[in-house]
C-alpha positions in Angstrom: -4.9 -46.4 -24.1 -4.8 -45.1 -20.3 -0.8 -44.6 -20.6 -1.3 -42.4 -23.5 -4.1 -40.5 -21.9 -2.0 -40.0 -19.0 0.6 -38.7 -21.1 -1.1 -36.4 -22.9 -2.7 -35.0 -19.7 0.7 -34.4 -18.3 1.5 -32.3 -21.3 -1.3 -30.3 -21.2 -0.7 -29.6 -17.8 2.9 -28.7 -18.2 1.6 -26.2 -21.4 -0.4 -24.6 -18.8 1.8 -23.8 -16.6 4.4 -22.6 -18.9 2.2 -20.5 -20.4 0.9 -19.2 -16.9 4.6 -18.5 -16.2 5.0 -16.8 -19.3 1.9 -15.0 -19.0 3.2 -13.7 -15.4 6.6 -12.6 -17.2 4.6 -10.7 -19.6 2.5 -9.2 -16.6 5.5 -8.6 -14.8 7.2 -6.5 -17.6 4.3 -4.5 -18.5 4.0 -3.5 -14.7 7.9 -2.2 -14.6 7.6 -0.5 -18.0 4.1 1.2 -17.2 5.7 2.2 -13.7 9.3 3.8 -15.3 6.9 5.5 -18.0 4.4 7.4 -15.2 7.2 8.0 -13.0 9.3 9.9 -15.5 6.0 11.9 -17.2 4.8 12.5 -13.6 8.2 14.1 -12.8 8.6 15.8 -15.4 5.3 17.3 -15.8 5.8 18.5 -12.0 9.2 20.0 -12.7 7.8 22.2 -15.7 4.4 23.4 -13.9 6.0 23.4 -10.4 2.4 22.1 -9.7 3.4 20.6 -5.8 2.0 17.4 -5.2 1.3 16.7 -9.3 3.4 13.8 -9.1 1.1 11.9 -6.6 -2.2 13.3 -8.2 -1.2 11.3 -11.5 -0.4 8.1 -9.4 -4.0 8.2 -8.2 -5.5 9.0 -11.6 -3.4 7.4 -14.2 -0.7 5.1 -13.0 -2.6 3.0 -10.2 -5.8 2.1 -12.3 -3.6 1.3 -15.4 -2.3 -2.0 -13.1 -5.9 -1.9 -10.8 -8.3 -2.2 -13.6 -6.3 -4.9 -15.5 -5.8 -7.1 -12.6 -9.7 -7.0 -11.8 -10.4 -3.7 -11.1 -11.5 -1.9 -7.9 -14.6 -0.4 -5.5 -14.0 1.8 -2.7 -16.3 2.0 0.3 -17.0 4.8 3.3 -14.6 7.0 1.2 -17.5 9.4 1.4 -17.9 9.9 5.2 -14.4 11.5 5.6 -13.4 15.1 5.5 -10.8 14.8 3.1 -9.5 18.3 3.7 -7.5 17.1 6.8 -4.4 15.2 6.8 -4.3 11.6 8.4 -2.1 8.9 9.1 -3.4 6.0 6.8 -2.9 2.5 8.3 -4.2 -0.5 6.2 -3.5 -4.6 6.0 -0.4 -5.6 3.9 -1.0 -8.6 1.7 0.3 -7.7 -1.9 2.2 -5.1 -3.7 -1.1 -4.1 -5.2 -1.9 -2.7 -1.8 0.0 0.9 -2.9 -2.0 1.4 -5.8 -5.3 0.2 -4.2 -4.4 3.1 -1.6 -3.5 5.2 -4.1 -7.0 5.1 -5.7 -8.7 5.1 -2.5 -8.1 8.3 -1.2 -8.9 11.0 -3.2 -6.0 13.9 -1.7 -2.1 13.2 -2.2 -1.0 10.1 -0.5 2.6 9.6 0.9 4.1 6.1 2.2 6.4 5.3 4.6 8.4 2.4 2.5 11.1 0.1 3.7 14.8 1.4 3.2 15.4 -1.1 0.6 13.2 0.8 -2.1 16.0 3.5 -2.0 18.1 1.3 -4.2 15.0 0.4 -7.0 15.4 2.8 -10.3 12.9 5.4 -10.7 11.0 4.5 -7.8 13.6 5.7 -5.5 13.8 9.2 -7.5 9.9 9.3 -7.5 9.9 8.8 -3.6 12.4 11.7 -2.8 11.0 13.9 -5.1 7.4 13.1 -3.6 8.1 13.8 -0.1 8.1 9.9 0.9 9.8 8.3 4.2 11.9 5.7 4.4 12.2 3.0 7.3 15.2 0.5 8.4 14.0 -2.5 9.9 17.4 -3.2 11.1 18.7 0.0 12.4 16.9 0.5 15.9 18.3 3.9 16.7 16.4 5.2 13.4 13.2 5.0 15.1 12.6 8.1 17.0 14.5 10.2 14.2 11.9 8.7 11.7 9.0 9.3 14.2 9.9 12.8 14.3 9.8 12.7 10.7 6.2 11.1 10.3 5.3 13.6 12.9 7.1 17.0 11.0 5.1 15.9 7.7 1.8 15.0 9.3 1.9 18.4 11.4 2.3 20.0 7.6 -0.8 19.2 6.7 0.3 15.7 4.5 -1.2 12.4 4.6 0.9 9.5 5.2 0.1 5.9 4.7 1.9 3.1 6.3 1.6 -0.7 7.0 2.0 -1.3 10.9 1.9 -5.2 10.6 5.5 -4.2 9.5 5.8 -6.9 6.8 3.0 -8.5 4.1 0.7 -11.3 5.0 2.0 -14.6 3.4 -1.2 -16.4 4.5 -4.0 -13.6 4.9 -3.9 -13.2 8.4 -4.1 -9.8 10.2 -0.7 -9.5 12.0 -0.6 -7.8 14.9 -0.4 -4.0 14.5 3.1 -2.2 16.1 2.2 0.7 18.1 5.4 2.6 17.7 4.6 4.5 14.6 1.4 5.5 16.3 3.3 7.8 18.4 3.9 10.2 15.4 0.1 11.0 15.2 -0.2 12.1 18.7 2.9 13.9 18.4 1.1 15.6 15.5 -2.3 15.6 16.7 -3.9 14.0 13.5 -6.2 11.4 13.4 -5.8 7.7 12.1 -7.7 6.6 9.5 -8.0 2.8 9.0 -8.5 1.3 5.7 -9.3 -2.6 5.2 -7.9 -3.9 1.7 -9.9 -6.7 0.3 -8.8 -9.3 -2.2 -5.5 -7.9 -3.1 -3.5 -11.1 -1.5 -5.6 -12.6 -4.1 -4.9 -11.1 -6.9 -1.0 -10.7 -6.4 0.0 -12.9 -3.6 3.4 -12.1 -1.2 4.8 -15.4 -2.1 5.9 -16.8 -5.8 7.4 -14.6 -8.9 4.6 -12.2 -9.8 1.9 -14.7 -9.6 -1.4 -12.9 -10.7 -4.9 -14.4 -10.9 -7.4 -11.9 -11.5 -10.1 -10.9 -9.5 -12.0 -7.9 -8.0 -10.8 -5.9 -5.3 -12.0 -3.5 -2.6 -11.0 -1.1 -0.1 -13.0 -0.4 2.9 -12.4 3.4 4.7 -13.1 3.2 8.4 -13.7 6.3 10.8 -11.1 8.5 11.7 -9.8 7.4 15.3 -9.1 10.6 17.3 -5.6 10.6 19.2 -6.4 13.4 21.6 -6.0 12.2 25.1 -3.4 9.6 24.3 -0.5 9.7 26.9 2.6 7.8 26.6 3.3 4.0 26.0 -0.3 2.8 27.0 -1.6 5.9 25.0 -0.5 4.2 21.5 -0.4 0.8 22.2 -4.4 1.8 22.9 -4.7 3.6 19.4 -2.7 0.7 17.9 -5.0 -1.6 19.3 -7.8 0.3 18.1 -6.8 0.5 14.7 -6.0 -3.1 14.1 -9.4 -3.8 15.7 -11.2 -1.6 13.1 -9.6 -3.2 10.0 -10.1 -6.8 11.7 -14.2 -5.8 11.7 -14.1 -4.1 8.3 -12.5 -7.6 6.6 -14.8 -9.7 9.0 -12.1 -11.0 11.1 -13.2 -10.1 14.5 
């Protein structure tokens, strides 16, 4: 009797695991089709209307909600205290592929991202990134750093907000990594304040490990106070700015 029960339990466990994997595959397929569809629609509408930043607006109002809603939904705190008529270099913790969706929804203004170089080879996404003026970073080519910082500074100085993840990669264990200071020089050069945002729950919903292993749950974005860049000079200035931004995100995450 006990042996038959054990076999039944094993079979039930295997069936549950298979069902979960199948659901993950379907969710991944939905994400890919939804993304490709909305990228196509957004770029066509932007080309036809000539409305600059329309594709970015549609990412915030159509594409991102279609992924974040089914995944558990999003609440945003602190957004009302920020002057969104000004550009910012937005910095956030990074735990999940959903972070970009959440940040699109949290920032009520056209938002560009600093993407890793590998994204240039992703169909649809690469064309969308180029059409919306996003930038790419090569982590292998150290010589590209100064050129990229000038590009980021130029974009910020032109009045456009850009988001980057100063940890450099997604956290695998949920711990906040050290913010690398090099990219903060661009904000100093452009005279644009740094805006820290803390993302809660995205790593639980879609972890960085495993194949699209989703677990529905609530997510939250906490928008902090802009950090001024005036008076920051040299390496010491950008390092202090990076530490201040990291401390702000850590405090909002409750990890200080």
